[in-house]
PyMOL commands that place a pseudoatom at each C-alpha (Angstrom):
pseudoatom trace, name=CA, resn=MET, resi=1, chain=A, elem=C, hetatm=0, pos=[-8.279, -8.654, 9.246]
pseudoatom trace, name=CA, resn=LYS, resi=2, chain=A, elem=C, hetatm=0, pos=[-11.731, -7.151, 10.553]
pseudoatom trace, name=CA, resn=ASN, resi=3, chain=A, elem=C, hetatm=0, pos=[-14.411, -6.309, 8.032]
pseudoatom trace, name=CA, resn=SER, resi=4, chain=A, elem=C, hetatm=0, pos=[-14.102, -2.754, 9.916]
pseudoatom trace, name=CA, resn=GLU, resi=5, chain=A, elem=C, hetatm=0, pos=[-10.263, -2.019, 8.412]
pseudoatom trace, name=CA, resn=PHE, resi=6, chain=A, elem=C, hetatm=0, pos=[-11.615, -2.134, 5.030]
pseudoatom trace, name=CA, resn=ILE, resi=7, chain=A, elem=C, hetatm=0, pos=[-13.233, 0.821, 2.993]
pseudoatom trace, name=CA, resn=THR, resi=8, chain=A, elem=C, hetatm=0, pos=[-16.542, -0.676, 1.842]
pseudoatom trace, name=CA, resn=GLY, resi=9, chain=A, elem=C, hetatm=0, pos=[-19.592, 0.538, 0.027]
pseudoatom trace, name=CA, resn=LYS, resi=10, chain=A, elem=C, hetatm=0, pos=[-22.665, -1.464, -1.478]
pseudoatom trace, name=CA, resn=VAL, resi=11, chain=A, elem=C, hetatm=0, pos=[-20.337, -4.157, -2.844]
pseudoatom trace, name=CA, resn=PRO, resi=12, chain=A, elem=C, hetatm=0, pos=[-20.208, -7.154, -0.927]
pseudoatom trace, name=CA, resn=ILE, resi=13, chain=A, elem=C, hetatm=0, pos=[-17.230, -8.168, 1.050]
pseudoatom trace, name=CA, resn=THR, resi=14, chain=A, elem=C, hetatm=0, pos=[-16.199, -11.617, 1.941]
pseudoatom trace, name=CA, resn=LYS, resi=15, chain=A, elem=C, hetatm=0, pos=[-16.985, -11.707, 5.783]
pseudoatom trace, name=CA, resn=GLU, resi=16, chain=A, elem=C, hetatm=0, pos=[-13.778, -12.032, 8.052]
pseudoatom trace, name=CA, resn=GLU, resi=17, chain=A, elem=C, hetatm=0, pos=[-14.774, -15.537, 9.194]
pseudoatom trace, name=CA, resn=VAL, resi=18, chain=A, elem=C, hetatm=0, pos=[-15.278, -16.870, 5.777]
pseudoatom trace, name=CA, resn=ARG, resi=19, chain=A, elem=C, hetatm=0, pos=[-12.068, -14.953, 4.232]
pseudoatom trace, name=CA, resn=ALA, resi=20, chain=A, elem=C, hetatm=0, pos=[-10.001, -16.412, 7.417]
pseudoatom trace, name=CA, resn=ILE, resi=21, chain=A, elem=C, hetatm=0, pos=[-10.739, -19.723, 6.437]
pseudoatom trace, name=CA, resn=SER, resi=22, chain=A, elem=C, hetatm=0, pos=[-11.014, -19.353, 2.412]
pseudoatom trace, name=CA, resn=ILE, resi=23, chain=A, elem=C, hetatm=0, pos=[-7.443, -17.733, 2.633]
pseudoatom trace, name=CA, resn=MET, resi=24, chain=A, elem=C, hetatm=0, pos=[-6.151, -20.721, 4.985]
pseudoatom trace, name=CA, resn=LYS, resi=25, chain=A, elem=C, hetatm=0, pos=[-7.533, -23.244, 2.375]
pseudoatom trace, name=CA, resn=LEU, resi=26, chain=A, elem=C, hetatm=0, pos=[-5.856, -21.406, -0.446]
pseudoatom trace, name=CA, resn=ASP, resi=27, chain=A, elem=C, hetatm=0, pos=[-2.435, -22.532, 1.362]
pseudoatom trace, name=CA, resn=LEU, resi=28, chain=A, elem=C, hetatm=0, pos=[-0.474, -19.403, -0.089]
pseudoatom trace, name=CA, resn=ILE, resi=29, chain=A, elem=C, hetatm=0, pos=[2.705, -19.838, 2.076]
pseudoatom trace, name=CA, resn=ASN, resi=30, chain=A, elem=C, hetatm=0, pos=[4.781, -20.897, -0.849]
pseudoatom trace, name=CA, resn=ALA, resi=31, chain=A, elem=C, hetatm=0, pos=[2.538, -19.362, -3.543]
pseudoatom trace, name=CA, resn=LYS, resi=32, chain=A, elem=C, hetatm=0, pos=[4.187, -16.960, -5.889]
pseudoatom trace, name=CA, resn=ARG, resi=33, chain=A, elem=C, hetatm=0, pos=[0.773, -15.939, -7.814]
pseudoatom trace, name=CA, resn=PHE, resi=34, chain=A, elem=C, hetatm=0, pos=[-2.807, -15.664, -6.763]
pseudoatom trace, name=CA, resn=VAL, resi=35, chain=A, elem=C, hetatm=0, pos=[-5.845, -14.845, -8.655]
pseudoatom trace, name=CA, resn=ASP, resi=36, chain=A, elem=C, hetatm=0, pos=[-8.941, -13.287, -6.801]
pseudoatom trace, name=CA, resn=VAL, resi=37, chain=A, elem=C, hetatm=0, pos=[-11.783, -13.655, -9.475]
pseudoatom trace, name=CA, resn=GLY, resi=38, chain=A, elem=C, hetatm=0, pos=[-14.861, -11.288, -8.710]
pseudoatom trace, name=CA, resn=ALA, resi=39, chain=A, elem=C, hetatm=0, pos=[-13.095, -9.577, -6.143]
pseudoatom trace, name=CA, resn=GLY, resi=40, chain=A, elem=C, hetatm=0, pos=[-15.400, -7.079, -4.972]
pseudoatom trace, name=CA, resn=THR, resi=41, chain=A, elem=C, hetatm=0, pos=[-14.321, -4.740, -1.951]
pseudoatom trace, name=CA, resn=GLY, resi=42, chain=A, elem=C, hetatm=0, pos=[-10.822, -6.481, -2.666]
pseudoatom trace, name=CA, resn=SER, resi=43, chain=A, elem=C, hetatm=0, pos=[-10.914, -8.137, 0.890]
pseudoatom trace, name=CA, resn=VAL, resi=44, chain=A, elem=C, hetatm=0, pos=[-9.482, -11.401, -0.176]
pseudoatom trace, name=CA, resn=SER, resi=45, chain=A, elem=C, hetatm=0, pos=[-6.634, -10.031, -2.283]
pseudoatom trace, name=CA, resn=VAL, resi=46, chain=A, elem=C, hetatm=0, pos=[-5.848, -7.456, 0.362]
pseudoatom trace, name=CA, resn=GLU, resi=47, chain=A, elem=C, hetatm=0, pos=[-5.688, -9.777, 2.865]
pseudoatom trace, name=CA, resn=ALA, resi=48, chain=A, elem=C, hetatm=0, pos=[-3.492, -12.242, 1.130]
pseudoatom trace, name=CA, resn=ALA, resi=49, chain=A, elem=C, hetatm=0, pos=[-1.234, -9.198, -0.248]
pseudoatom trace, name=CA, resn=TYR, resi=50, chain=A, elem=C, hetatm=0, pos=[-0.731, -7.990, 3.072]
pseudoatom trace, name=CA, resn=ASN, resi=51, chain=A, elem=C, hetatm=0, pos=[-0.065, -11.253, 4.705]
pseudoatom trace, name=CA, resn=TYR, resi=52, chain=A, elem=C, hetatm=0, pos=[2.232, -12.512, 2.159]
pseudoatom trace, name=CA, resn=PRO, resi=53, chain=A, elem=C, hetatm=0, pos=[4.198, -9.560, 0.657]
pseudoatom trace, name=CA, resn=ASN, resi=54, chain=A, elem=C, hetatm=0, pos=[6.103, -11.599, -1.782]
pseudoatom trace, name=CA, resn=LEU, resi=55, chain=A, elem=C, hetatm=0, pos=[3.000, -13.080, -3.393]
pseudoatom trace, name=CA, resn=GLU, resi=56, chain=A, elem=C, hetatm=0, pos=[2.114, -11.503, -6.801]
pseudoatom trace, name=CA, resn=VAL, resi=57, chain=A, elem=C, hetatm=0, pos=[-1.703, -11.174, -6.278]
pseudoatom trace, name=CA, resn=ILE, resi=58, chain=A, elem=C, hetatm=0, pos=[-4.339, -10.371, -9.366]
pseudoatom trace, name=CA, resn=SER, resi=59, chain=A, elem=C, hetatm=0, pos=[-7.761, -9.017, -8.418]
pseudoatom trace, name=CA, resn=ILE, resi=60, chain=A, elem=C, hetatm=0, pos=[-10.233, -9.393, -11.293]
pseudoatom trace, name=CA, resn=GLU, resi=61, chain=A, elem=C, hetatm=0, pos=[-13.386, -7.594, -11.034]
pseudoatom trace, name=CA, resn=ARG, resi=62, chain=A, elem=C, hetatm=0, pos=[-15.903, -5.822, -13.667]
pseudoatom trace, name=CA, resn=ASN, resi=63, chain=A, elem=C, hetatm=0, pos=[-18.158, -3.743, -11.236]
pseudoatom trace, name=CA, resn=ASP, resi=64, chain=A, elem=C, hetatm=0, pos=[-16.636, 0.078, -11.497]
pseudoatom trace, name=CA, resn=ASP, resi=65, chain=A, elem=C, hetatm=0, pos=[-17.806, 0.931, -7.801]
pseudoatom trace, name=CA, resn=ALA, resi=66, chain=A, elem=C, hetatm=0, pos=[-16.128, -2.455, -6.667]
pseudoatom trace, name=CA, resn=LEU, resi=67, chain=A, elem=C, hetatm=0, pos=[-12.928, -1.419, -8.473]
pseudoatom trace, name=CA, resn=ASP, resi=68, chain=A, elem=C, hetatm=0, pos=[-12.954, 1.785, -6.898]
pseudoatom trace, name=CA, resn=LEU, resi=69, chain=A, elem=C, hetatm=0, pos=[-13.357, 0.093, -3.644]
pseudoatom trace, name=CA, resn=ILE, resi=70, chain=A, elem=C, hetatm=0, pos=[-10.373, -2.199, -4.360]
pseudoatom trace, name=CA, resn=ASN, resi=71, chain=A, elem=C, hetatm=0, pos=[-8.020, 0.429, -5.548]
pseudoatom trace, name=CA, resn=LYS, resi=72, chain=A, elem=C, hetatm=0, pos=[-8.882, 2.576, -2.069]
pseudoatom trace, name=CA, resn=ASN, resi=73, chain=A, elem=C, hetatm=0, pos=[-8.400, -0.225, -0.069]
pseudoatom trace, name=CA, resn=VAL, resi=74, chain=A, elem=C, hetatm=0, pos=[-4.865, -1.429, -1.776]
pseudoatom trace, name=CA, resn=GLU, resi=75, chain=A, elem=C, hetatm=0, pos=[-3.809, 2.229, -1.042]
pseudoatom trace, name=CA, resn=LYS, resi=76, chain=A, elem=C, hetatm=0, pos=[-4.909, 2.121, 2.455]
pseudoatom trace, name=CA, resn=PHE, resi=77, chain=A, elem=C, hetatm=0, pos=[-3.037, -0.836, 3.370]
pseudoatom trace, name=CA, resn=ASN, resi=78, chain=A, elem=C, hetatm=0, pos=[0.119, 0.798, 1.009]
pseudoatom trace, name=CA, resn=LEU, resi=79, chain=A, elem=C, hetatm=0, pos=[0.229, -2.470, -0.939]
pseudoatom trace, name=CA, resn=ASN, resi=80, chain=A, elem=C, hetatm=0, pos=[2.334, -2.879, -4.008]
pseudoatom trace, name=CA, resn=ASN, resi=81, chain=A, elem=C, hetatm=0, pos=[1.911, -6.633, -4.799]
pseudoatom trace, name=CA, resn=VAL, resi=82, chain=A, elem=C, hetatm=0, pos=[-1.641, -6.256, -6.319]
pseudoatom trace, name=CA, resn=GLU, resi=83, chain=A, elem=C, hetatm=0, pos=[-2.627, -5.983, -9.753]
pseudoatom trace, name=CA, resn=ILE, resi=84, chain=A, elem=C, hetatm=0, pos=[-6.133, -4.837, -10.371]
pseudoatom trace, name=CA, resn=ILE, resi=85, chain=A, elem=C, hetatm=0, pos=[-7.815, -6.168, -13.775]
pseudoatom trace, name=CA, resn=LYS, resi=86, chain=A, elem=C, hetatm=0, pos=[-11.223, -4.742, -14.884]
pseudoatom trace, name=CA, resn=GLY, resi=87, chain=A, elem=C, hetatm=0, pos=[-13.031, -7.838, -16.520]
pseudoatom trace, name=CA, resn=TYR, resi=88, chain=A, elem=C, hetatm=0, pos=[-14.882, -10.673, -16.379]
pseudoatom trace, name=CA, resn=ALA, resi=89, chain=A, elem=C, hetatm=0, pos=[-13.400, -13.972, -15.900]
pseudoatom trace, name=CA, resn=PRO, resi=90, chain=A, elem=C, hetatm=0, pos=[-12.213, -15.878, -17.971]
pseudoatom trace, name=CA, resn=VAL, resi=91, chain=A, elem=C, hetatm=0, pos=[-9.524, -13.210, -18.873]
pseudoatom trace, name=CA, resn=ASP, resi=92, chain=A, elem=C, hetatm=0, pos=[-5.770, -13.518, -20.470]
pseudoatom trace, name=CA, resn=ILE, resi=93, chain=A, elem=C, hetatm=0, pos=[-3.246, -13.946, -17.967]
pseudoatom trace, name=CA, resn=GLN, resi=94, chain=A, elem=C, hetatm=0, pos=[0.155, -14.618, -19.064]
pseudoatom trace, name=CA, resn=GLY, resi=95, chain=A, elem=C, hetatm=0, pos=[1.779, -17.729, -17.189]
pseudoatom trace, name=CA, resn=LYS, resi=96, chain=A, elem=C, hetatm=0, pos=[0.434, -20.205, -14.607]
pseudoatom trace, name=CA, resn=VAL, resi=97, chain=A, elem=C, hetatm=0, pos=[-0.717, -19.357, -11.056]
pseudoatom trace, name=CA, resn=ASP, resi=98, chain=A, elem=C, hetatm=0, pos=[-0.693, -21.065, -7.837]
pseudoatom trace, name=CA, resn=ALA, resi=99, chain=A, elem=C, hetatm=0, pos=[-3.952, -20.544, -6.188]
pseudoatom trace, name=CA, resn=ILE, resi=100, chain=A, elem=C, hetatm=0, pos=[-7.257, -19.046, -7.327]
pseudoatom trace, name=CA, resn=PHE, resi=101, chain=A, elem=C, hetatm=0, pos=[-10.095, -17.629, -5.177]
pseudoatom trace, name=CA, resn=LEU, resi=102, chain=A, elem=C, hetatm=0, pos=[-13.835, -17.806, -6.586]
pseudoatom trace, name=CA, resn=GLY, resi=103, chain=A, elem=C, hetatm=0, pos=[-16.119, -15.270, -4.794]
pseudoatom trace, name=CA, resn=GLY, resi=104, chain=A, elem=C, hetatm=0, pos=[-18.614, -15.579, -7.245]
pseudoatom trace, name=CA, resn=THR, resi=105, chain=A, elem=C, hetatm=0, pos=[-19.313, -17.588, -10.518]
pseudoatom trace, name=CA, resn=GLY, resi=106, chain=A, elem=C, hetatm=0, pos=[-21.493, -15.048, -12.269]
pseudoatom trace, name=CA, resn=ASN, resi=107, chain=A, elem=C, hetatm=0, pos=[-23.491, -16.519, -15.078]
pseudoatom trace, name=CA, resn=ASN, resi=108, chain=A, elem=C, hetatm=0, pos=[-20.557, -18.711, -16.251]
pseudoatom trace, name=CA, resn=LEU, resi=109, chain=A, elem=C, hetatm=0, pos=[-19.430, -21.282, -14.007]
pseudoatom trace, name=CA, resn=ASN, resi=110, chain=A, elem=C, hetatm=0, pos=[-18.379, -23.793, -16.399]
pseudoatom trace, name=CA, resn=GLU, resi=111, chain=A, elem=C, hetatm=0, pos=[-16.175, -21.380, -18.175]
pseudoatom trace, name=CA, resn=ARG, resi=112, chain=A, elem=C, hetatm=0, pos=[-14.748, -20.014, -15.142]
pseudoatom trace, name=CA, resn=LEU, resi=113, chain=A, elem=C, hetatm=0, pos=[-13.881, -23.641, -13.478]
pseudoatom trace, name=CA, resn=LEU, resi=114, chain=A, elem=C, hetatm=0, pos=[-12.276, -24.602, -16.882]
pseudoatom trace, name=CA, resn=TRP, resi=115, chain=A, elem=C, hetatm=0, pos=[-10.334, -21.473, -17.209]
pseudoatom trace, name=CA, resn=SER, resi=116, chain=A, elem=C, hetatm=0, pos=[-9.282, -22.045, -13.614]
pseudoatom trace, name=CA, resn=LYS, resi=117, chain=A, elem=C, hetatm=0, pos=[-7.824, -25.512, -14.299]
pseudoatom trace, name=CA, resn=ASN, resi=118, chain=A, elem=C, hetatm=0, pos=[-5.913, -24.335, -17.219]
pseudoatom trace, name=CA, resn=MET, resi=119, chain=A, elem=C, hetatm=0, pos=[-4.333, -21.511, -15.372]
pseudoatom trace, name=CA, resn=LEU, resi=120, chain=A, elem=C, hetatm=0, pos=[-3.471, -23.691, -12.211]
pseudoatom trace, name=CA, resn=ALA, resi=121, chain=A, elem=C, hetatm=0, pos=[-0.100, -25.054, -11.828]
pseudoatom trace, name=CA, resn=CYS, resi=122, chain=A, elem=C, hetatm=0, pos=[0.050, -28.780, -11.005]
pseudoatom trace, name=CA, resn=GLY, resi=123, chain=A, elem=C, hetatm=0, pos=[-0.554, -28.803, -7.529]
pseudoatom trace, name=CA, resn=GLY, resi=124, chain=A, elem=C, hetatm=0, pos=[-2.309, -25.310, -7.524]
pseudoatom trace, name=CA, resn=ARG, resi=125, chain=A, elem=C, hetatm=0, pos=[-5.228, -24.607, -5.209]
pseudoatom trace, name=CA, resn=LEU, resi=126, chain=A, elem=C, hetatm=0, pos=[-8.721, -23.466, -6.057]
pseudoatom trace, name=CA, resn=VAL, resi=127, chain=A, elem=C, hetatm=0, pos=[-11.496, -22.176, -3.355]
pseudoatom trace, name=CA, resn=ALA, resi=128, chain=A, elem=C, hetatm=0, pos=[-14.595, -21.033, -4.017]
pseudoatom trace, name=CA, resn=ASN, resi=129, chain=A, elem=C, hetatm=0, pos=[-17.411, -19.617, -2.017]
pseudoatom trace, name=CA, resn=PHE, resi=130, chain=A, elem=C, hetatm=0, pos=[-21.055, -20.024, -2.282]
pseudoatom trace, name=CA, resn=ILE, resi=131, chain=A, elem=C, hetatm=0, pos=[-24.298, -19.180, -0.720]
pseudoatom trace, name=CA, resn=ILE, resi=132, chain=A, elem=C, hetatm=0, pos=[-26.696, -20.630, -3.507]
pseudoatom trace, name=CA, resn=VAL, resi=133, chain=A, elem=C, hetatm=0, pos=[-26.758, -24.202, -2.919]
pseudoatom trace, name=CA, resn=GLU, resi=134, chain=A, elem=C, hetatm=0, pos=[-27.763, -25.176, -6.547]
pseudoatom trace, name=CA, resn=THR, resi=135, chain=A, elem=C, hetatm=0, pos=[-24.503, -23.215, -7.601]
pseudoatom trace, name=CA, resn=PHE, resi=136, chain=A, elem=C, hetatm=0, pos=[-22.662, -25.155, -5.016]
pseudoatom trace, name=CA, resn=ASN, resi=137, chain=A, elem=C, hetatm=0, pos=[-23.551, -28.681, -6.015]
pseudoatom trace, name=CA, resn=GLU, resi=138, chain=A, elem=C, hetatm=0, pos=[-23.276, -27.654, -9.780]
pseudoatom trace, name=CA, resn=THR, resi=139, chain=A, elem=C, hetatm=0, pos=[-19.649, -26.588, -9.182]
pseudoatom trace, name=CA, resn=LEU, resi=140, chain=A, elem=C, hetatm=0, pos=[-18.872, -29.660, -6.936]
pseudoatom trace, name=CA, resn=LYS, resi=141, chain=A, elem=C, hetatm=0, pos=[-20.034, -32.075, -9.692]
pseudoatom trace, name=CA, resn=LEU, resi=142, chain=A, elem=C, hetatm=0, pos=[-18.081, -30.012, -12.342]
pseudoatom trace, name=CA, resn=LEU, resi=143, chain=A, elem=C, hetatm=0, pos=[-14.969, -30.034, -10.008]
pseudoatom trace, name=CA, resn=ARG, resi=144, chain=A, elem=C, hetatm=0, pos=[-15.112, -33.880, -10.034]
pseudoatom trace, name=CA, resn=GLU, resi=145, chain=A, elem=C, hetatm=0, pos=[-15.757, -34.260, -13.633]
pseudoatom trace, name=CA, resn=TYR, resi=146, chain=A, elem=C, hetatm=0, pos=[-12.808, -31.967, -14.467]
pseudoatom trace, name=CA, resn=GLY, resi=147, chain=A, elem=C, hetatm=0, pos=[-10.297, -34.074, -12.369]
pseudoatom trace, name=CA, resn=PHE, resi=148, chain=A, elem=C, hetatm=0, pos=[-9.700, -31.766, -9.627]
pseudoatom trace, name=CA, resn=ASN, resi=149, chain=A, elem=C, hetatm=0, pos=[-8.132, -33.729, -6.532]
pseudoatom trace, name=CA, resn=ASN, resi=150, chain=A, elem=C, hetatm=0, pos=[-8.477, -33.214, -2.800]
pseudoatom trace, name=CA, resn=ILE, resi=151, chain=A, elem=C, hetatm=0, pos=[-11.766, -31.754, -2.945]
pseudoatom trace, name=CA, resn=ASP, resi=152, chain=A, elem=C, hetatm=0, pos=[-12.766, -30.831, 0.490]
pseudoatom trace, name=CA, resn=VAL, resi=153, chain=A, elem=C, hetatm=0, pos=[-16.163, -29.291, 1.482]
pseudoatom trace, name=CA, resn=SER, resi=154, chain=A, elem=C, hetatm=0, pos=[-17.141, -27.164, 4.679]
pseudoatom trace, name=CA, resn=VAL, resi=155, chain=A, elem=C, hetatm=0, pos=[-20.367, -25.369, 5.448]
pseudoatom trace, name=CA, resn=LEU, resi=156, chain=A, elem=C, hetatm=0, pos=[-19.584, -22.110, 7.611]
pseudoatom trace, name=CA, resn=ASN, resi=157, chain=A, elem=C, hetatm=0, pos=[-22.447, -20.910, 9.797]
pseudoatom trace, name=CA, resn=VAL, resi=158, chain=A, elem=C, hetatm=0, pos=[-21.500, -17.656, 11.648]
pseudoatom trace, name=CA, resn=SER, resi=159, chain=A, elem=C, hetatm=0, pos=[-23.817, -15.821, 13.871]
pseudoatom trace, name=CA, resn=LYS, resi=160, chain=A, elem=C, hetatm=0, pos=[-22.996, -12.130, 15.321]
pseudoatom trace, name=CA, resn=LEU, resi=161, chain=A, elem=C, hetatm=0, pos=[-23.943, -11.290, 18.895]
pseudoatom trace, name=CA, resn=GLU, resi=162, chain=A, elem=C, hetatm=0, pos=[-26.317, -8.381, 19.019]
pseudoatom trace, name=CA, resn=LYS, resi=163, chain=A, elem=C, hetatm=0, pos=[-28.580, -6.381, 21.121]
pseudoatom trace, name=CA, resn=LEU, resi=164, chain=A, elem=C, hetatm=0, pos=[-32.138, -7.156, 21.137]
pseudoatom trace, name=CA, resn=GLY, resi=165, chain=A, elem=C, hetatm=0, pos=[-34.248, -5.075, 23.682]
pseudoatom trace, name=CA, resn=ARG, resi=166, chain=A, elem=C, hetatm=0, pos=[-32.596, -5.492, 27.079]
pseudoatom trace, name=CA, resn=GLY, resi=167, chain=A, elem=C, hetatm=0, pos=[-30.521, -8.706, 26.170]
pseudoatom trace, name=CA, resn=GLU, resi=168, chain=A, elem=C, hetatm=0, pos=[-28.351, -10.204, 23.768]
pseudoatom trace, name=CA, resn=TYR, resi=169, chain=A, elem=C, hetatm=0, pos=[-28.982, -12.806, 20.717]
pseudoatom trace, name=CA, resn=PHE, resi=170, chain=A, elem=C, hetatm=0, pos=[-26.837, -14.127, 17.985]
pseudoatom trace, name=CA, resn=LYS, resi=171, chain=A, elem=C, hetatm=0, pos=[-28.078, -12.892, 14.812]
pseudoatom trace, name=CA, resn=PRO, resi=172, chain=A, elem=C, hetatm=0, pos=[-27.176, -15.516, 12.139]
pseudoatom trace, name=CA, resn=LEU, resi=173, chain=A, elem=C, hetatm=0, pos=[-25.280, -14.749, 8.785]
pseudoatom trace, name=CA, resn=ASN, resi=174, chain=A, elem=C, hetatm=0, pos=[-25.929, -16.767, 5.490]
pseudoatom trace, name=CA, resn=PRO, resi=175, chain=A, elem=C, hetatm=0, pos=[-24.645, -20.042, 5.419]
pseudoatom trace, name=CA, resn=ILE, resi=176, chain=A, elem=C, hetatm=0, pos=[-21.365, -20.314, 3.158]
pseudoatom trace, name=CA, resn=TYR, resi=177, chain=A, elem=C, hetatm=0, pos=[-20.401, -23.382, 1.306]
pseudoatom trace, name=CA, resn=ILE, resi=178, chain=A, elem=C, hetatm=0, pos=[-16.650, -23.253, 0.986]
pseudoatom trace, name=CA, resn=ILE, resi=179, chain=A, elem=C, hetatm=0, pos=[-14.977, -25.811, -1.852]
pseudoatom trace, name=CA, resn=SER, resi=180, chain=A, elem=C, hetatm=0, pos=[-11.446, -26.036, -1.891]
pseudoatom trace, name=CA, resn=CYS, resi=181, chain=A, elem=C, hetatm=0, pos=[-9.339, -28.532, -3.879]
pseudoatom trace, name=CA, resn=GLU, resi=182, chain=A, elem=C, hetatm=0, pos=[-6.305, -28.835, -5.993]
pseudoatom trace, name=CA, resn=LYS, resi=183, chain=A, elem=C, hetatm=0, pos=[-5.372, -29.355, -9.808]
pseudoatom trace, name=CA, resn=GLY, resi=184, chain=A, elem=C, hetatm=0, pos=[-3.800, -32.712, -10.341]
pseudoatom trace, name=CA, resn=VAL, resi=185, chain=A, elem=C, hetatm=0, pos=[-1.642, -33.780, -13.061]
pseudoatom trace, name=CA, resn=ASP, resi=186, chain=A, elem=C, hetatm=0, pos=[-2.585, -32.987, -16.432]
for i in range(1, 186): cmd.bond("trace and resi %d" % i, "trace and resi %d" % (i + 1))
show_as sticks, trace
zoom trace
């Protein structure tokens, strides 16, 4: 889905190129339950719910403006498989999930990673995006420490063609660090 398809405001959106790679790395094809933590505009939740109509999607967000945008985007795409939770992860969710997306870690990285490990079913996928190098490095260290398997790391650099005077140039976006991994056997 293109960013332009979403209703946006002042809330950050996971850019379409980052979203495409992150959703692919979540490996949702056989998943039943997916949690989007720090859902923002809901772009990851909405695209996952739209492309996988049998998937139960749980969006967690604390910001009221963002919650409004998630609701509007869910309504715009006429989705009935998205549950929106107002809160700050970790939150209580009954049962295990097959995949978790961390769009941000807030100020409780350690708690969110431990919560993710507890929430994920064996073999469940975790994908996390970062723009801050220090947060990326700390996450990678903790994922290894907590026994996550098949840790894969990518850096995505995207530039968009834009006009500049009489010509055009590629305007760079922030590099995004993408970590994907899976929960091993307890």
